[in-house]
N, C-alpha and C positions, 0 to 999 in steps of 0.2 A: 564294414559299417561300424561307426563309433558307438560306444555305450552312452546313451543319453540318460541323465538323471534329472529328476524334477527339482527345480529350484524355485522356491516360493520367496518372493521379495515382500517383506513385511513393511518396510519404509523405503522411501526414495533416498538414494545416496545423497549426502550433503544437506538434507533437509532436517532441521531440528525443530520439533514441535515446541512452541512456546507454552508457558503455563496458561491455563484457561482462565485465569483470574485477571488478565491484563485488560486494559481499557484504552480508549483514545486519550492521548495526552492533553488535547484541547478539544473543545466542542466544534461542531461544523461551522458555527457563526462567530467564532472567537478571533475575528480578523485583527482586532487591535492588540492581540497578544504577540503578534509579529507582523508589523505593518509592511516590512520589506517583502515578505512572502505575499501578502495581500495585494500590494501594488504590482508585483510581478505577475500574479495571477490575473489581475484586472486588465493590465495593459499588454501582457505578453503571455497569454494563456498557453499557447503551444510550447513556448520556451520552458515554462514551469512544468508542463507535462513531460517534456524531454528530460528535465532534471530529475523528476521522480522516477521515470523509467530507467535512467542511467544509474541512479542510486540502487535500484533493485536488479541491475544487470539484465534488463529486458529491452525489447525493441522500442525505440523512441516513439514510434507511432502508437504505442499502447498506453502511454502515460496517463491519458485522460479517460481511460475506458473503465467500464464496470468490472472487467476481468482484473485490471490492475488493483482496483480498490478491494475486490474480493481476495486476491492473492495476498495483499498486504495485511488485511484484517485476519485472515487465517494463519498467516505466518507468525503473527504476534499474539494469537489467541484472543483477539478482540471479538466480543460477542456480536452477533448480527446475522443477517441472511443475505442471500443474493438479491432478494427482493428489496431489502433495505438499501443495498449498494446501488441497485438500479434506480431507485427513487431519488437517492442523493445525487447521482450523476445526471439524472434527467432534470430534476427540479432546479438544481444549482450546481452546474458542473465546475464553476470557478471555486465555489466554497468547498466542494468535495476535494479537488486537487490541492487547494491550499491547506486543507486539514491534513492530508497525507504528508505534504511537504513539511508542515510544522511538526508533525509527529516524528518524521525522519530526523529532523534537526534536533529535537529534544532527546530522542533515543540515542543519537550520536553523542550528544553532550553527556549522557549518563553511561556511555560505553555499552549500550544495549542493542545497537544496530549493527 
């Protein structure tokens, strides 16, 4: 029988916690800050969700979900709660996904994504 030692994992491999003072780069209703994203979300909501999921290396079916918004928010240290994420995706799913996509685009431009 092999000798088993206890290994305690304190952080997930490959996950870097962002500073807690981060915030959304745009507001949830800032559609005019990137009209292309807004138009894509309005007329091809599923496509935009797939773009968000692909950018985060997740399953395409998850791009518009509460879980994706929560994952993104916690990854970048954006304050909020699962309840906030649920309400945003329930009340205005298009605005929610557009906000995430705009945030991804801006963080990429600043080499922070």
